[in-house]
C-alpha angles and dihedrals in degrees: 000000000000092000091068091055096069099049125163121266109272093021126160118193107339097349096242096132090047093048092045093047092049092049094045096040092238130133110271093227091056090057091045090051090051091048092051090048089049092048089052095048099039108010097170096046097044095036093051091044092051091050091049094046089049091055094044093048090045092052092043094053092047096041098091103354090269122130128218095227119107117219132175115270114264093015123129120232094259104036103067106353106166101349107147101183117075091221087057090049090053090049089047090053093047092049091049089049091049091049091050091053091045092053088048091054091048090054089049092049092048091049091051092049090052092050092050093046093048 
């Protein structure tokens, strides 16, 4: 199924719990625990609902190339994907900036090594 190929970051199975947690601003493990409790109490209802939701979310994501994930405006996919708290978003941006600077230093170092070897 093509809907399962574009799963949310941190997704297990179809990524429904990760997507729901991101949209609701909840902890993904809290959603997963609730899903497991629901499966234990009402396996046919919750299991069937999970499968229907997986198909529906997969269809919705592939409908027009849009994804159901919500990301902060102007943020790249790796910098702040799914960070609900503004402090975490700031940390994500800082980490992305440090990673960019680190990559630049690596390139400079590699260029210097090539100059010294040549």
